[in-house]
DODRENKE-435661 format. One line per 4 residues: number of its first residue (from 1); their letters; for each residue x, y, z of N, C-alpha, C, O. Coordinates in steps of 0.2 Angstrom, whole numbers, plus 5000, padded with zeros to 4 digits. Layout:
BEGIN
NUM	a	X Y Z X Y Z X Y Z X Y Z; ...
//
This chain:
BEGIN
1	maal	5996 5736 5334 5995 5734 5341 5990 5728 5342 5984 5727 5340; 5992 5723 5346 5988 5717 5346 5982 5719 5350 5982 5723 5355; 5977 5716 5348 5970 5716 5351 5970 5713 5358 5973 5708 5360; 5967 5717 5362 5966 5713 5369 5961 5707 5369 5956 5708 5366
5	paps	5963 5703 5373 5958 5697 5373 5951 5700 5376 5950 5704 5381; 5945 5697 5374 5939 5699 5376 5938 5697 5384 5940 5691 5385; 5936 5701 5388 5935 5699 5394 5930 5693 5395 5924 5693 5392; 5932 5688 5400 5928 5682 5400 5921 5684 5404 5921 5689 5408
9	paas	5916 5681 5403 5910 5683 5405 5910 5681 5413 5913 5676 5415; 5907 5685 5417 5907 5684 5424 5904 5678 5426 5899 5676 5424; 5907 5674 5430 5905 5668 5433 5898 5669 5436 5898 5674 5440; 5893 5665 5434 5887 5665 5439 5888 5663 5446 5892 5659 5447
13	papa	5885 5667 5451 5886 5664 5457 5884 5657 5459 5879 5654 5456; 5888 5654 5463 5886 5647 5465 5880 5647 5468 5878 5651 5472; 5876 5641 5467 5869 5640 5470 5870 5639 5477 5875 5637 5480; 5865 5641 5481 5866 5641 5488 5861 5636 5491 5856 5635 5487
17	vrrv	5861 5633 5497 5856 5629 5500 5850 5634 5501 5851 5640 5503; 5844 5632 5500 5838 5636 5501 5834 5633 5506 5832 5627 5506; 5831 5636 5511 5826 5633 5516 5820 5636 5515 5819 5642 5516; 5815 5633 5513 5808 5636 5512 5803 5633 5517 5802 5627 5518
21	lide	5799 5637 5519 5794 5636 5524 5787 5635 5519 5785 5639 5515; 5784 5629 5521 5778 5628 5518 5773 5632 5519 5771 5632 5525; 5769 5635 5515 5763 5640 5516 5757 5636 5514 5757 5630 5512; 5752 5640 5514 5745 5636 5513 5744 5634 5506 5741 5630 5504
25	gsag	5748 5638 5502 5748 5636 5495 5751 5630 5493 5749 5626 5488; 5756 5628 5496 5760 5621 5495 5758 5615 5500 5761 5610 5499; 5754 5617 5506 5753 5612 5510 5749 5606 5507 5744 5607 5504; 5750 5600 5509 5746 5595 5506 5750 5592 5500 5748 5587 5497
29	qrld	5755 5595 5497 5758 5593 5491 5763 5587 5491 5766 5586 5497; 5764 5584 5487 5770 5578 5488 5776 5582 5487 5776 5587 5484; 5781 5580 5491 5787 5582 5491 5791 5583 5483 5795 5587 5482; 5790 5578 5480 5793 5577 5473 5789 5583 5468 5793 5587 5465
33	nfll	5783 5584 5469 5780 5588 5465 5781 5595 5467 5782 5599 5462; 5782 5597 5473 5784 5603 5476 5791 5605 5473 5792 5610 5471; 5796 5600 5473 5803 5601 5471 5803 5602 5463 5807 5607 5461; 5799 5599 5459 5799 5600 5453 5796 5607 5451 5798 5610 5446
37	relk	5792 5610 5455 5789 5616 5454 5795 5622 5456 5796 5627 5453; 5798 5620 5461 5803 5625 5464 5809 5625 5459 5812 5630 5458; 5811 5619 5457 5817 5618 5453 5816 5618 5445 5818 5613 5442; 5812 5623 5443 5810 5622 5436 5816 5622 5431 5820 5626 5431
41	gvpk	5815 5617 5426 5821 5616 5421 5826 5610 5423 5830 5607 5419; 5826 5609 5431 5831 5604 5432 5827 5597 5430 5822 5596 5432; 5831 5593 5427 5829 5586 5425 5825 5582 5430 5828 5582 5436; 5820 5579 5429 5817 5575 5435 5821 5570 5438 5821 5568 5443
45	thvy	5825 5567 5433 5829 5561 5436 5834 5564 5441 5836 5561 5446; 5836 5570 5440 5841 5574 5445 5837 5575 5451 5839 5573 5457; 5831 5578 5451 5827 5579 5457 5826 5573 5460 5828 5573 5466; 5824 5567 5458 5822 5561 5461 5830 5559 5465 5830 5556 5471
49	rvir	5835 5560 5461 5841 5558 5463 5843 5561 5470 5845 5557 5475; 5843 5568 5470 5844 5571 5476 5839 5569 5482 5841 5569 5488; 5833 5568 5481 5829 5565 5486 5831 5558 5489 5832 5557 5495; 5833 5554 5485 5835 5547 5487 5842 5548 5490 5843 5544 5495
53	agev	5846 5553 5489 5853 5554 5492 5852 5556 5499 5856 5556 5503; 5846 5559 5500 5845 5562 5507 5847 5569 5507 5847 5572 5513; 5849 5572 5501 5850 5579 5501 5845 5584 5502 5846 5590 5504; 5838 5582 5501 5833 5585 5502 5830 5584 5510 5828 5578 5511
57	rvnk	5830 5589 5513 5827 5587 5520 5820 5591 5522 5819 5597 5520; 5816 5587 5526 5810 5590 5528 5810 5591 5536 5810 5586 5539; 5810 5597 5539 5811 5597 5546 5817 5594 5548 5817 5592 5554; 5823 5594 5544 5829 5592 5546 5831 5584 5545 5836 5581 5547
61	graq	5825 5581 5543 5825 5573 5542 5825 5572 5535 5823 5576 5531; 5827 5566 5534 5826 5562 5527 5818 5561 5525 5814 5561 5529; 5817 5562 5519 5810 5562 5517 5810 5557 5510 5815 5556 5507; 5804 5555 5509 5803 5551 5503 5800 5555 5497 5797 5561 5499
65	adtr	5800 5553 5492 5797 5558 5486 5790 5558 5487 5787 5564 5485; 5786 5553 5491 5779 5555 5491 5777 5557 5498 5771 5557 5500; 5782 5560 5501 5780 5563 5508 5776 5569 5507 5777 5573 5503; 5770 5569 5511 5765 5575 5510 5768 5581 5515 5769 5580 5520
69	lelg	5769 5587 5512 5771 5592 5516 5765 5595 5519 5760 5596 5516; 5766 5598 5526 5761 5601 5529 5763 5608 5531 5769 5610 5530; 5757 5612 5533 5759 5619 5534 5764 5620 5539 5763 5617 5544; 5769 5624 5538 5774 5626 5543 5780 5622 5542 5785 5623 5546
73	devr	5780 5616 5538 5786 5612 5537 5792 5616 5534 5791 5621 5531; 5798 5615 5536 5804 5617 5532 5807 5613 5527 5809 5607 5530; 5808 5614 5522 5811 5610 5516 5818 5613 5514 5818 5619 5512; 5823 5608 5516 5830 5610 5513 5831 5608 5506 5832 5602 5505
77	ippv	5832 5613 5502 5833 5612 5495 5841 5613 5494 5844 5618 5496; 5844 5607 5491 5851 5608 5490 5853 5612 5484 5849 5613 5480; 5859 5615 5484 5861 5619 5478 5861 5615 5472 5865 5610 5472; 5857 5617 5467 5857 5614 5460 5859 5619 5455 5856 5625 5456
81	rlpe	5863 5618 5450 5865 5622 5445 5863 5619 5438 5864 5613 5437; 5860 5622 5434 5858 5620 5428 5860 5624 5422 5858 5630 5422; 5864 5622 5418 5866 5627 5412 5860 5628 5408 5855 5624 5408; 5860 5634 5405 5854 5637 5402 5853 5633 5396 5847 5631 5394
85	rvae	5858 5630 5392 5857 5627 5386 5854 5620 5388 5851 5617 5383; 5855 5617 5394 5852 5611 5396 5845 5612 5396 5841 5608 5393; 5843 5617 5400 5836 5619 5401 5832 5620 5394 5826 5618 5393; 5836 5623 5390 5832 5625 5383 5832 5618 5379 5827 5617 5375
89	eaka	5837 5614 5380 5836 5608 5376 5831 5603 5378 5828 5599 5375; 5831 5603 5385 5826 5599 5388 5818 5601 5387 5813 5597 5386; 5818 5608 5387 5812 5611 5385 5810 5609 5378 5804 5608 5376; 5814 5610 5373 5813 5609 5366 5811 5601 5364 5808 5599 5360
93	fvpa	5814 5597 5368 5813 5590 5367 5806 5588 5369 5804 5583 5367; 5802 5592 5373 5795 5589 5375 5791 5592 5370 5790 5598 5368; 5787 5586 5366 5782 5589 5361 5776 5591 5364 5774 5588 5369; 5772 5596 5361 5767 5599 5363 5761 5594 5361 5761 5591 5356
97	refp	5757 5592 5366 5751 5588 5364 5745 5589 5369 5746 5589 5375; 5739 5589 5365 5733 5589 5369 5730 5583 5370 5731 5578 5366; 5726 5582 5374 5723 5574 5375 5715 5576 5376 5713 5581 5379; 5711 5571 5374 5704 5571 5374 5702 5574 5381 5704 5572 5386
101	vlfe	5698 5580 5380 5696 5583 5386 5689 5581 5389 5684 5581 5384; 5688 5579 5394 5682 5576 5397 5678 5582 5401 5671 5582 5401; 5682 5586 5403 5679 5592 5407 5684 5597 5408 5690 5595 5408; 5682 5604 5407 5687 5609 5409 5683 5615 5411 5678 5616 5408
105	dehl	5686 5619 5416 5684 5626 5417 5689 5629 5419 5695 5627 5418; 5688 5636 5423 5694 5639 5425 5699 5636 5430 5704 5638 5431; 5696 5631 5434 5698 5628 5440 5703 5622 5439 5708 5620 5442; 5700 5617 5433 5702 5610 5433 5701 5608 5426 5698 5612 5422
109	lavn	5705 5603 5424 5705 5601 5418 5705 5592 5419 5708 5589 5423; 5700 5589 5415 5700 5581 5416 5702 5579 5409 5698 5581 5404; 5706 5575 5408 5707 5571 5401 5707 5564 5401 5708 5561 5407; 5706 5561 5395 5706 5554 5395 5713 5552 5392 5715 5553 5386
113	kpag	5717 5549 5397 5724 5548 5396 5724 5541 5392 5721 5536 5393; 5728 5540 5386 5729 5534 5383 5734 5529 5387 5738 5531 5390; 5733 5523 5385 5738 5518 5389 5744 5520 5385 5744 5522 5380; 5750 5518 5389 5756 5518 5387 5760 5525 5387 5766 5526 5385
117	vavh	5756 5530 5390 5759 5536 5391 5760 5538 5399 5755 5537 5402; 5765 5540 5401 5766 5541 5408 5763 5548 5409 5762 5552 5405; 5761 5549 5416 5758 5555 5418 5763 5561 5419 5762 5567 5417; 5769 5559 5421 5775 5563 5421 5781 5560 5420 5782 5554 5420
121	ggsg	5786 5564 5418 5793 5563 5417 5796 5560 5424 5793 5560 5429; 5802 5556 5423 5805 5553 5428 5806 5546 5428 5803 5543 5424; 5811 5543 5432 5812 5536 5432 5813 5533 5425 5810 5528 5423; 5817 5536 5421 5819 5534 5414 5814 5536 5409 5815 5534 5403
125	vsfg	5808 5540 5411 5804 5543 5406 5805 5551 5405 5805 5554 5410; 5806 5553 5399 5808 5560 5398 5803 5565 5400 5804 5570 5403; 5796 5562 5398 5791 5568 5399 5785 5563 5399 5785 5557 5396; 5780 5567 5401 5773 5563 5401 5767 5568 5399 5768 5573 5396
129	vieq	5761 5566 5401 5755 5570 5400 5756 5578 5402 5754 5582 5399; 5758 5578 5408 5758 5585 5411 5763 5590 5407 5762 5596 5406; 5769 5587 5406 5774 5591 5402 5771 5593 5395 5772 5598 5392; 5768 5588 5392 5766 5589 5385 5760 5594 5385 5760 5598 5380
133	lrqa	5756 5594 5390 5750 5599 5391 5753 5605 5392 5751 5611 5390; 5759 5606 5396 5761 5613 5398 5765 5616 5391 5765 5622 5390; 5767 5611 5386 5770 5614 5380 5765 5616 5376 5766 5620 5372; 5759 5612 5375 5753 5614 5371 5749 5620 5374 5746 5623 5370
137	rpqa	5750 5622 5380 5747 5628 5383 5752 5632 5386 5751 5633 5392; 5756 5635 5382 5761 5640 5386 5758 5646 5389 5760 5648 5394; 5752 5648 5387 5748 5653 5391 5746 5651 5398 5744 5655 5402; 5746 5644 5400 5743 5643 5406 5749 5644 5412 5754 5642 5412
141	kfle	5746 5647 5417 5750 5650 5422 5752 5643 5427 5757 5643 5431; 5747 5639 5427 5747 5633 5432 5744 5627 5429 5738 5627 5427; 5748 5622 5430 5745 5616 5427 5749 5610 5431 5755 5609 5430; 5745 5606 5436 5748 5602 5441 5743 5596 5442 5737 5596 5442
145	lvhr	5747 5590 5441 5743 5584 5442 5740 5583 5449 5743 5584 5454; 5733 5581 5449 5730 5580 5456 5731 5573 5458 5731 5572 5464; 5732 5569 5453 5734 5561 5456 5737 5558 5450 5739 5561 5445; 5738 5552 5450 5742 5548 5446 5739 5542 5443 5734 5540 5446
149	ldke	5740 5540 5437 5739 5534 5434 5745 5530 5432 5750 5533 5430; 5745 5524 5432 5751 5519 5430 5751 5521 5422 5746 5523 5419; 5757 5520 5419 5758 5522 5413 5754 5517 5408 5752 5519 5403; 5753 5511 5410 5750 5506 5407 5742 5507 5407 5738 5504 5403
153	tsgl	5740 5511 5412 5733 5512 5413 5730 5518 5409 5733 5523 5409; 5724 5517 5407 5722 5523 5402 5715 5525 5407 5713 5523 5412; 5712 5531 5404 5707 5534 5408 5707 5541 5411 5712 5545 5409; 5704 5542 5416 5702 5549 5418 5708 5552 5422 5710 5549 5428
157	llia	5710 5557 5420 5716 5560 5424 5714 5567 5425 5712 5571 5420; 5714 5569 5431 5712 5576 5434 5719 5580 5434 5724 5578 5437; 5718 5586 5432 5723 5591 5432 5721 5598 5435 5716 5601 5432; 5724 5601 5440 5722 5607 5443 5725 5613 5439 5731 5613 5437
161	kkrs	5720 5618 5438 5723 5624 5434 5725 5630 5439 5727 5635 5436; 5723 5629 5445 5725 5634 5451 5727 5630 5457 5725 5624 5458; 5731 5634 5460 5734 5631 5466 5729 5629 5472 5729 5624 5475; 5724 5633 5473 5719 5632 5477 5714 5625 5475 5711 5621 5479
165	alvd	5714 5625 5469 5710 5618 5467 5714 5612 5468 5711 5607 5470; 5720 5612 5467 5725 5607 5468 5725 5605 5475 5725 5599 5476; 5725 5609 5480 5725 5608 5487 5719 5605 5489 5719 5601 5493; 5713 5608 5487 5706 5606 5488 5705 5599 5486 5702 5595 5489
169	lqdq	5708 5597 5480 5706 5590 5477 5711 5585 5480 5709 5579 5481; 5716 5587 5481 5722 5582 5484 5719 5580 5491 5719 5575 5493; 5716 5585 5495 5714 5584 5502 5708 5579 5501 5708 5574 5504; 5703 5579 5496 5698 5575 5495 5700 5568 5493 5697 5563 5496
173	frer	5705 5568 5490 5709 5561 5488 5712 5558 5494 5711 5552 5495; 5715 5562 5497 5718 5559 5503 5713 5557 5509 5715 5552 5512; 5708 5561 5510 5703 5559 5514 5698 5553 5511 5693 5551 5514; 5699 5551 5505 5695 5546 5502 5688 5548 5501 5684 5544 5501
177	etgk	5687 5554 5500 5680 5557 5498 5679 5557 5491 5674 5560 5489; 5683 5554 5487 5682 5554 5480 5680 5546 5478 5682 5542 5481; 5676 5545 5472 5674 5539 5470 5678 5538 5464 5676 5541 5459; 5683 5533 5464 5686 5531 5459 5685 5524 5457 5687 5520 5461
181	tyaa	5682 5523 5450 5681 5517 5448 5683 5514 5442 5683 5518 5437; 5687 5509 5441 5691 5506 5435 5687 5501 5432 5683 5497 5435; 5688 5500 5426 5686 5494 5422 5692 5490 5421 5697 5492 5419; 5692 5484 5424 5697 5478 5423 5695 5471 5421 5690 5468 5423
185	lvlg	5698 5470 5415 5696 5463 5413 5702 5458 5415 5707 5459 5413; 5699 5453 5418 5703 5448 5422 5702 5441 5419 5697 5440 5416; 5708 5437 5420 5707 5430 5418 5703 5426 5422 5703 5426 5428; 5698 5422 5420 5694 5417 5424 5688 5420 5426 5686 5426 5424
189	dwpe	5684 5416 5429 5677 5418 5432 5678 5420 5439 5679 5416 5444; 5677 5427 5439 5677 5430 5446 5671 5428 5450 5665 5428 5448; 5673 5425 5457 5667 5423 5461 5662 5429 5463 5664 5435 5465; 5656 5427 5462 5651 5433 5463 5651 5435 5470 5649 5441 5471
193	nkkv	5654 5431 5475 5653 5433 5482 5658 5437 5484 5658 5439 5490; 5664 5437 5480 5670 5441 5482 5669 5448 5480 5671 5450 5475; 5667 5452 5485 5665 5459 5483 5670 5464 5486 5670 5470 5484; 5674 5462 5492 5678 5467 5495 5685 5463 5497 5685 5458 5499
197	idlp	5690 5467 5495 5697 5465 5495 5700 5470 5500 5702 5476 5499; 5701 5467 5506 5704 5472 5512 5711 5469 5514 5711 5465 5518; 5716 5471 5511 5722 5467 5511 5729 5473 5510 5729 5477 5505; 5732 5473 5516 5738 5478 5516 5743 5477 5510 5743 5471 5508
201	llkf	5746 5481 5507 5750 5481 5503 5757 5484 5505 5758 5488 5509; 5763 5482 5502 5769 5484 5504 5773 5485 5497 5773 5481 5493; 5777 5491 5496 5780 5493 5491 5788 5491 5493 5790 5491 5499; 5791 5488 5488 5799 5486 5489 5802 5486 5482 5799 5486 5477
205	igsd	5808 5487 5482 5813 5487 5477 5815 5480 5475 5819 5477 5479; 5814 5477 5470 5816 5470 5468 5823 5470 5466 5827 5475 5466; 5825 5463 5465 5832 5462 5464 5834 5465 5456 5840 5466 5454; 5828 5467 5453 5830 5470 5446 5830 5477 5446 5831 5480 5441
209	gerw	5830 5480 5453 5830 5487 5453 5823 5491 5452 5822 5497 5453; 5818 5486 5450 5811 5489 5449 5807 5490 5455 5808 5486 5460; 5802 5494 5455 5798 5495 5461 5792 5490 5460 5789 5489 5455; 5791 5485 5465 5786 5481 5466 5781 5482 5472 5783 5486 5476
213	vrav	5776 5479 5472 5770 5479 5477 5768 5472 5478 5767 5468 5474; 5768 5470 5485 5765 5463 5486 5760 5464 5492 5760 5469 5496; 5756 5459 5492 5751 5459 5497 5754 5456 5504 5759 5452 5504; 5752 5458 5509 5754 5456 5516 5748 5453 5519 5744 5456 5522
217	ensh	5748 5446 5520 5742 5442 5522 5741 5442 5529 5736 5441 5531; 5747 5442 5533 5745 5441 5541 5750 5446 5545 5755 5448 5542; 5749 5447 5551 5753 5450 5555 5760 5447 5557 5765 5450 5560; 5761 5441 5555 5767 5437 5557 5772 5439 5552 5778 5438 5553
221	dpha	5770 5442 5546 5775 5445 5541 5780 5449 5544 5778 5454 5547; 5787 5449 5543 5791 5453 5546 5791 5460 5543 5794 5464 5546; 5788 5461 5538 5787 5468 5535 5779 5470 5537 5777 5475 5533; 5776 5468 5541 5769 5469 5541 5767 5476 5544 5762 5480 5542
225	eqak	5772 5478 5548 5770 5486 5551 5772 5491 5545 5769 5497 5546; 5775 5489 5540 5777 5494 5535 5772 5494 5529 5772 5498 5524; 5767 5489 5529 5762 5488 5524 5756 5493 5526 5755 5494 5532; 5753 5495 5521 5747 5499 5521 5741 5497 5520 5740 5494 5515
229	rsis	5736 5498 5524 5729 5495 5523 5727 5498 5516 5728 5504 5514; 5724 5493 5512 5722 5494 5505 5715 5491 5505 5714 5485 5507; 5710 5495 5502 5703 5492 5501 5701 5493 5493 5701 5499 5490; 5699 5488 5491 5696 5488 5484 5689 5485 5484 5688 5479 5486
233	lvkv	5684 5488 5481 5677 5485 5481 5676 5482 5474 5677 5486 5469; 5674 5476 5473 5674 5473 5466 5666 5471 5464 5662 5469 5469; 5665 5472 5458 5658 5470 5456 5659 5468 5449 5662 5471 5445; 5655 5462 5448 5656 5459 5441 5651 5462 5436 5645 5462 5436
237	aqrl	5654 5466 5431 5651 5469 5426 5648 5465 5420 5643 5466 5418; 5652 5460 5418 5651 5456 5413 5655 5450 5413 5661 5450 5415; 5652 5444 5411 5656 5438 5411 5657 5436 5403 5652 5435 5399; 5663 5435 5402 5664 5433 5394 5668 5427 5394 5670 5424 5399
241	qghs	5670 5425 5388 5673 5418 5387 5680 5419 5391 5684 5423 5389; 5681 5414 5396 5688 5414 5399 5689 5420 5403 5694 5420 5407; 5685 5425 5403 5687 5432 5407 5682 5434 5411 5676 5432 5409; 5682 5440 5415 5677 5443 5419 5679 5451 5418 5685 5452 5420
245	lldv	5674 5455 5416 5675 5462 5416 5672 5464 5423 5666 5463 5425; 5676 5468 5427 5675 5470 5433 5675 5477 5433 5679 5481 5430; 5670 5480 5438 5671 5487 5440 5674 5487 5447 5672 5484 5452; 5680 5490 5448 5684 5490 5454 5684 5497 5457 5687 5502 5454
249	tikt	5681 5498 5462 5681 5505 5466 5686 5505 5471 5685 5500 5476; 5691 5509 5471 5696 5509 5476 5694 5514 5482 5692 5520 5481; 5695 5512 5488 5693 5517 5494 5701 5519 5497 5701 5523 5501; 5706 5516 5494 5713 5519 5496 5716 5519 5489 5714 5516 5485
253	grth	5721 5523 5488 5725 5524 5482 5732 5522 5482 5737 5526 5481; 5733 5515 5484 5740 5513 5484 5743 5511 5477 5740 5510 5472; 5750 5512 5477 5753 5510 5471 5751 5503 5469 5752 5498 5473; 5749 5502 5462 5748 5495 5460 5742 5492 5463 5742 5486 5462
257	qirv	5738 5495 5467 5733 5492 5471 5728 5487 5467 5727 5482 5470; 5725 5490 5462 5720 5485 5459 5724 5479 5456 5721 5473 5455; 5729 5481 5453 5733 5475 5450 5736 5469 5454 5736 5464 5452; 5737 5472 5460 5740 5467 5465 5734 5463 5468 5734 5457 5469
261	hlah	5730 5467 5470 5724 5464 5474 5720 5459 5469 5717 5453 5471; 5719 5460 5463 5716 5455 5458 5721 5449 5457 5718 5443 5457; 5727 5450 5457 5732 5445 5456 5732 5441 5461 5732 5435 5461; 5732 5444 5467 5732 5440 5474 5726 5435 5474 5726 5429 5476
265	aghv	5720 5437 5471 5714 5434 5472 5714 5428 5467 5710 5424 5466; 5719 5428 5463 5720 5422 5458 5717 5425 5450 5716 5421 5446; 5715 5431 5450 5713 5433 5443 5716 5439 5441 5714 5445 5442; 5723 5438 5437 5726 5443 5435 5723 5447 5429 5718 5445 5426
269	ilgd	5725 5454 5429 5723 5458 5424 5726 5456 5417 5732 5455 5417; 5722 5456 5412 5724 5454 5405 5729 5460 5402 5727 5466 5402; 5734 5457 5400 5740 5461 5398 5744 5465 5403 5747 5469 5401; 5743 5463 5410 5748 5466 5414 5755 5464 5414 5756 5458 5415
273	pkyg	5759 5468 5412 5766 5466 5411 5770 5465 5417 5776 5462 5417; 5767 5466 5423 5771 5466 5429 5769 5460 5433 5773 5456 5435; 5762 5459 5434 5760 5454 5438 5755 5449 5435 5752 5445 5438; 5755 5450 5428 5750 5445 5424 5753 5439 5422 5758 5437 5425
277	dfeh	5749 5435 5418 5750 5430 5415 5754 5430 5408 5751 5431 5403; 5760 5430 5408 5764 5432 5403 5763 5428 5396 5764 5430 5391; 5762 5422 5397 5760 5418 5391 5754 5419 5388 5753 5420 5382; 5749 5420 5392 5742 5424 5390 5742 5429 5386 5740 5430 5381
281	nram	5746 5434 5390 5747 5441 5386 5750 5440 5380 5748 5444 5375; 5755 5436 5379 5758 5435 5372 5753 5432 5367 5753 5434 5361; 5749 5428 5370 5745 5424 5365 5739 5428 5363 5737 5428 5357; 5737 5433 5367 5731 5438 5365 5735 5444 5361 5732 5447 5357
285	arga	5741 5445 5361 5745 5451 5357 5746 5448 5350 5746 5451 5345; 5748 5442 5350 5750 5438 5343 5745 5435 5340 5745 5434 5334; 5739 5433 5343 5734 5430 5340 5729 5434 5337 5731 5440 5335; 5722 5431 5336 5717 5435 5331 5715 5441 5335 5713 5446 5331
289	hkfd	5716 5442 5341 5714 5448 5345 5718 5454 5344 5716 5460 5344; 5725 5453 5343 5730 5458 5343 5729 5463 5348 5730 5469 5347; 5728 5461 5354 5727 5465 5360 5733 5465 5364 5735 5461 5368; 5737 5471 5364 5743 5471 5367 5745 5476 5372 5750 5480 5372
293	rmfl	5740 5478 5376 5740 5483 5382 5737 5480 5387 5733 5475 5387; 5738 5483 5394 5734 5481 5400 5727 5483 5400 5725 5489 5399; 5722 5479 5401 5716 5481 5401 5713 5483 5408 5709 5480 5412; 5716 5490 5410 5714 5493 5416 5713 5500 5414 5718 5504 5412
297	hakr	5706 5502 5415 5704 5509 5413 5701 5513 5418 5695 5512 5421; 5704 5519 5420 5700 5523 5425 5694 5526 5421 5694 5531 5417; 5687 5523 5423 5682 5524 5419 5677 5530 5422 5673 5533 5419; 5677 5531 5430 5674 5535 5433 5677 5538 5439 5680 5535 5443
301	lrfv	5675 5545 5439 5678 5549 5446 5673 5553 5448 5670 5557 5444; 5671 5553 5454 5667 5557 5458 5670 5561 5463 5674 5559 5467; 5669 5569 5463 5672 5572 5468 5668 5579 5468 5664 5581 5464; 5670 5583 5474 5666 5589 5475 5670 5595 5471 5676 5595 5472
305	hpas	5667 5599 5467 5670 5604 5464 5674 5609 5468 5670 5611 5473; 5680 5610 5468 5684 5615 5472 5681 5622 5474 5683 5625 5479; 5678 5625 5469 5675 5631 5469 5668 5632 5470 5665 5635 5474; 5664 5628 5466 5657 5628 5467 5654 5624 5472 5649 5626 5475
309	kqei	5657 5618 5474 5656 5614 5480 5651 5609 5478 5648 5605 5482; 5649 5609 5471 5644 5604 5468 5648 5597 5466 5654 5597 5464; 5644 5592 5468 5647 5585 5466 5648 5585 5459 5643 5586 5455; 5653 5582 5456 5654 5581 5449 5656 5574 5448 5661 5571 5452
313	elta	5652 5570 5443 5654 5564 5442 5656 5563 5434 5652 5565 5430; 5662 5562 5432 5665 5561 5426 5666 5554 5424 5668 5550 5429; 5664 5552 5418 5666 5546 5415 5671 5546 5409 5670 5551 5405; 5674 5541 5408 5678 5541 5401 5676 5535 5398 5676 5529 5401
317	plpe	5675 5535 5392 5673 5530 5388 5678 5525 5387 5684 5527 5388; 5677 5518 5386 5682 5513 5385 5686 5515 5378 5683 5517 5373; 5693 5514 5378 5696 5515 5372 5694 5510 5367 5691 5505 5369; 5694 5511 5361 5692 5508 5355 5694 5500 5355 5690 5496 5355
321	ecaq	5700 5500 5356 5704 5493 5357 5701 5488 5362 5700 5482 5362; 5699 5492 5368 5696 5488 5374 5689 5486 5372 5687 5480 5372; 5685 5490 5369 5678 5489 5367 5678 5484 5362 5674 5479 5362; 5682 5484 5358 5683 5479 5352 5684 5472 5355 5681 5467 5354
325	llse	5689 5472 5360 5690 5465 5363 5684 5462 5366 5683 5456 5366; 5680 5466 5370 5674 5464 5374 5669 5462 5369 5666 5456 5370; 5669 5465 5363 5664 5463 5358 5666 5456 5355 5661 5451 5355; 5672 5455 5354 5674 5449 5352 5674 5443 5356 5672 5438 5354
329	lslk	5675 5444 5363 5675 5439 5368 5668 5437 5369 5666 5431 5369; 5663 5442 5369 5655 5441 5370 5653 5437 5365 5650 5432 5366; 5656 5437 5358 5653 5433 5353 5654 5426 5354 5650 5421 5353; 5661 5425 5357 5663 5418 5358 5661 5414 5364 5663 5409 5365
333	k	5657 5418 5368 5655 5415 5375 5650 5409 5374 5648 5406 5378
//
């Protein structure tokens, strides 16, 4: 008697549209971060794709990845199906990695991010600091980025270990109640009297498909209304041969703010691959200095602890390659 064919496994139910009301635990979070939490295992590239396609709605309207969710908002999450093997392969691909810890307690974690490492996956990057930390700390129930740093930027990165800490700290960042200071090495001699840059910035997608930012100098610019006010405070920390080391404190946290503000002032950041002096960058990388990264480092961060309410000020030492370059340039001055 011929064996009966094995019954095929029951098909899993088709995913359905979900409508989620934002509660106090998610209020203040960016839309992309909220979706990445709700759609665990779904590739970040797919999450950003459905946002761009308008499949994700907030209060029935289209929204951007950086839209801040408010208490009571309704988020429409489109049906997304992820094969189990894809989730397992994606998980296995992320290496576990710890980063130098600058501060840690049960509420938050501050690490010193190296240059060249993205803070999270997406936009062509498979994984970043947050995914590697989650792999290294499988027992952690909650790890979320409080803010971001460009991939090319090194320095202080704050991570929340509790939802309450995330909401509190993001509120502080949004209300500009934190002090964020960066070390930036720029080309040329920065004028002593130029201490404040108050210049609106506009994000746009260039012909190369990349995200760019430009300064909007006057109200007659056709895109002036879309530009966002951006303020950077600049102080000269050290004058070196052909360069100036600056302490830049940002009062707003716009994309590429320091890079564009300093470049617009005529003093690009050394090693900046996007807005910098490419010939000078190449010479510094191939010459005696062998310096081949962007010299922008998040060196100091001040905030109020979300639980104790005490003021915390953290500092991240300069990476060895940056300190070495400053030493070399000071000797040649």
